[in-house]
C-alpha positions in Angstrom: 24.0 9.5 -17.9 23.8 10.6 -14.3 20.2 11.6 -13.7 20.4 9.6 -10.4 24.2 10.0 -9.9 24.0 10.8 -6.2 24.2 8.3 -3.4 20.7 9.2 -2.1 19.2 7.4 -5.1 18.8 3.7 -4.3 15.8 2.2 -5.9 13.9 -0.8 -4.5 13.6 -3.8 -6.7 11.6 -3.0 -9.9 9.5 -6.2 -9.4 8.7 -5.1 -5.9 7.6 -1.7 -7.1 5.5 -3.2 -9.9 3.8 -5.5 -7.4 3.0 -2.4 -5.2 1.6 -0.6 -8.2 -0.6 -3.6 -9.1 -1.8 -3.9 -5.5 -2.7 -0.2 -5.4 -4.5 -0.4 -8.8 -6.6 -3.4 -7.7 -7.4 -1.9 -4.2 -8.3 1.5 -5.8 -10.6 -0.3 -8.3 -12.2 -2.4 -5.6 -13.0 0.8 -3.7 -15.0 2.0 -6.7 -12.4 4.5 -7.9 -10.6 4.7 -11.2 -6.8 4.3 -10.8 -4.9 6.7 -13.0 -1.2 6.4 -13.6 0.4 9.7 -14.5 3.7 8.8 -16.2 6.1 9.8 -18.9 4.4 8.8 -22.3 7.6 7.3 -23.7 8.8 4.1 -21.9 7.2 4.4 -18.5 3.6 4.3 -19.9 4.3 1.2 -21.9 5.9 -0.5 -18.8 2.8 0.3 -16.7 0.4 -1.0 -19.4 2.4 -4.2 -19.8 2.5 -4.7 -16.1 -1.2 -4.2 -15.6 -1.9 -6.4 -18.7 0.3 -9.2 -17.4 -0.7 -9.2 -13.7 -4.4 -8.2 -13.7 -7.7 -8.4 -15.6 -8.2 -4.7 -15.4 -9.2 -3.0 -18.6 -6.6 -0.4 -19.6 -7.3 2.9 -21.2 -4.6 5.2 -22.5 -4.8 8.9 -23.1 -4.1 10.1 -26.7 -0.5 11.0 -26.0 0.2 7.7 -24.4 -1.7 5.8 -27.2 0.2 7.6 -29.9 3.6 6.4 -28.5 2.3 3.0 -27.5 1.0 2.2 -31.0 4.6 2.0 -32.3 5.4 -0.9 -29.9 1.9 -2.3 -29.3 2.4 -5.6 -31.1 6.1 -6.2 -30.1 5.4 -5.5 -26.4 2.0 -7.2 -26.5 0.2 -4.2 -25.1 -3.6 -4.3 -24.7 -5.3 -1.0 -24.2 -8.1 1.3 -25.6 -7.9 5.0 -26.3 -9.7 6.9 -23.6 -12.8 8.5 -24.9 -15.2 9.9 -22.3 -15.4 8.3 -18.8 -13.7 5.0 -18.2 -15.8 2.2 -16.9 -15.4 0.6 -13.4 -12.8 -2.1 -13.2 -10.4 -0.3 -15.4 -7.3 1.9 -15.1 -6.1 4.9 -17.1 -2.5 5.5 -18.1 -1.9 9.1 -18.9 1.0 11.5 -19.5 2.2 13.7 -16.7 -1.0 15.8 -17.0 -3.7 13.4 -16.0 -7.2 14.0 -17.2 -9.9 15.0 -14.7 -11.9 11.8 -14.1 -14.6 11.7 -11.5 -14.0 9.2 -8.7 -10.4 8.6 -9.6 -7.1 8.3 -7.7 -3.8 9.3 -9.3 -0.4 7.8 -8.9 2.9 8.7 -10.4 5.7 6.3 -11.3 9.2 7.8 -11.6 12.5 7.6 -9.9 11.9 11.1 -8.6 9.3 9.5 -6.3 12.2 8.9 -3.9 12.5 12.7 -3.3 9.4 14.5 -4.5 5.7 14.4 -3.6 2.9 15.6 -5.8 0.0 17.2 -4.1 -2.4 16.0 -6.7 -1.3 12.4 -6.6 -2.3 9.9 -3.8 0.7 7.6 -4.5 4.2 7.8 -5.9 6.1 4.7 -7.0 9.9 4.9 -7.4 10.1 3.1 -10.8 12.7 4.3 -13.2 14.2 3.3 -16.5 17.4 5.0 -15.4 20.1 3.3 -13.3 20.2 4.3 -9.7 23.5 5.3 -8.0 24.6 1.7 -7.2 23.7 0.7 -10.7 25.8 3.5 -12.2 28.8 2.6 -10.1 28.4 -1.1 -11.1 28.3 -0.1 -14.8 31.5 1.9 -14.5 33.3 -0.7 -12.4 32.4 -3.6 -14.7 33.2 -1.6 -17.9 36.8 -1.2 -17.1 36.7 2.3 -18.4 39.7 4.4 -17.6 37.9 7.7 -18.2 34.2 8.5 -17.7 32.3 11.6 -18.8 29.1 12.3 -16.8 26.1 14.0 -18.4 22.7 15.1 -17.3 21.7 15.3 -13.7 24.1 14.9 -10.8 27.2 15.2 -13.0 29.5 16.8 -10.5 28.6 14.4 -7.6 29.0 11.3 -9.8 32.3 12.4 -11.3 33.7 13.3 -7.9 32.7 9.9 -6.4 34.2 8.1 -9.3 37.5 10.0 -9.0 37.8 9.8 -5.2 36.2 6.4 -4.3 36.7 4.3 -7.5 39.9 5.9 -8.8 38.5 6.4 -12.3 39.3 9.6 -14.2 36.0 11.3 -14.6 34.8 14.7 -15.9 31.3 16.3 -15.7 30.1 17.5 -19.0 28.2 20.9 -18.8 24.4 20.9 -19.3 24.8 22.4 -22.8 27.0 19.5 -23.9 25.2 19.2 -27.2 27.0 22.3 -28.3 30.4 20.7 -27.7 
């Protein structure tokens, strides 16, 4: 899976990024604004909720789409949140999908690996936190697996396949974007 299969993708330590996210949320809250994390509802939202739960006393609200997904792993992941209904109270944060709700006196942050490249005009912060491996991580997986042949799918398929062939000496082939039809 080569979403970040290009050498430009080198993520900072996830624990460092989580610490920066918490710092931003606390500072934003202390300034009297509601921090809103606009993230993917599956995976990233639960990671943000768990991080805020573990490292702060901020009350967490989740939008409906995030709450629906989070409900499936709420007990296992020990997630504490309330479904957002109306305006959140001060001293809280909101975790929403990629279309954040309009909340008066709020600041929005996104958390995705794409934060290394992209900026969102509607967000005040972007944190490079990803569930995918970055380029060094992908190379490490291939090297440690001992695979003789690698097929790259999704994302930078050509770049990763070429790097593996030329630099690592592993036979590799990009799989076209419509690989599910193969």
